[in-house]
VOGU-3710 file (C-alpha; in Angstrom, 3 decimals, decimal comma):
1> xxxxxxxxxx> -17,719/-1,299/-3,693  -15,851/-1,020/-6,917  -12,552/-2,813/-6,248  -11,751/-5,074/-3,317  -8,449/-4,712/-1,456  -5,692/-7,291/-1,768  -6,076/-10,227/0,679  -3,405/-8,842/3,018  -5,391/-5,605/3,390  -8,909/-7,085/3,523
11> xxxxxxxxxx> -9,189/-7,463/7,319  -8,075/-3,878/7,796  -10,551/-2,618/5,179  -13,404/-4,591/6,794  -12,561/-3,231/10,240  -12,456/0,369/8,975  -15,729/-0,099/7,046  -17,474/-1,595/10,085  -16,231/1,104/12,436  -17,229/3,891/10,040
21> xxxxxxxxxx> -20,699/2,344/9,709  -20,998/2,317/13,520  -20,072/5,989/13,796  -16,307/5,628/14,048  -15,897/3,685/17,285  -17,247/0,710/19,176  -16,842/-0,160/22,871  -16,183/-3,789/23,756  -14,596/-5,643/26,666  -10,803/-5,888/26,509
31> xxxxxxxxxx> -10,939/-9,687/26,774  -12,628/-9,776/23,347  -9,081/-9,496/21,970  -7,571/-12,226/24,133  -5,845/-15,203/22,551  -8,705/-17,438/23,720  -11,261/-15,206/21,979  -9,298/-14,767/18,740  -7,774/-18,205/18,367  -8,996/-21,719/17,793
41> xxxxxxxxxx> -8,118/-24,895/19,720  -5,227/-25,638/17,364  -3,750/-22,163/17,872  -4,733/-20,670/14,523  -6,607/-17,413/14,293  -10,071/-16,861/12,878  -10,694/-15,283/9,504  -13,333/-12,868/8,289  -15,704/-13,903/5,524  -17,398/-11,385/3,237
51> xxxxxxxxxx> -20,812/-12,401/1,939  -22,916/-10,412/-0,524  -26,618/-10,425/0,321  -29,606/-10,258/-2,028  -30,417/-6,674/-1,007  -26,932/-5,431/-1,973  -25,591/-5,295/1,572  -22,558/-7,251/2,707  -22,283/-9,594/5,687  -19,034/-9,886/7,659
61> xxxxxxxxxx> -18,728/-13,183/9,543  -16,033/-14,766/11,683  -15,010/-18,212/10,457  -12,151/-20,602/11,314  -9,020/-19,757/9,369  -8,145/-22,315/6,705  -5,111/-24,416/7,536  -1,801/-23,640/5,854  -0,650/-20,416/4,263  -2,987/-20,409/1,267
71> xxxxxxxxx> -6,032/-18,908/2,988  -6,498/-16,007/0,569  -9,999/-14,676/0,013  -13,152/-16,699/-0,405  -16,316/-15,090/-1,713  -19,747/-16,513/-1,012  -22,529/-16,015/-3,526  -25,602/-13,984/-2,829  -27,597/-15,438/0,062
//
């Protein structure tokens, strides 16, 4: 990775990267995209966190979305 996308494009970039790594497609149950699966009790959606690991790989994790409109990007240090 040389330059990260802007925050508005990060989820899309992570999805494309993950799908390409998995061979271009991934089968999952349709209810994995339901509001109950994607949302939180207060109605906000989850966010994706990018972590950089010691071996140079990256970890994508689902985390609760920060409240408000200033979510942006958060980077975790090497784990």
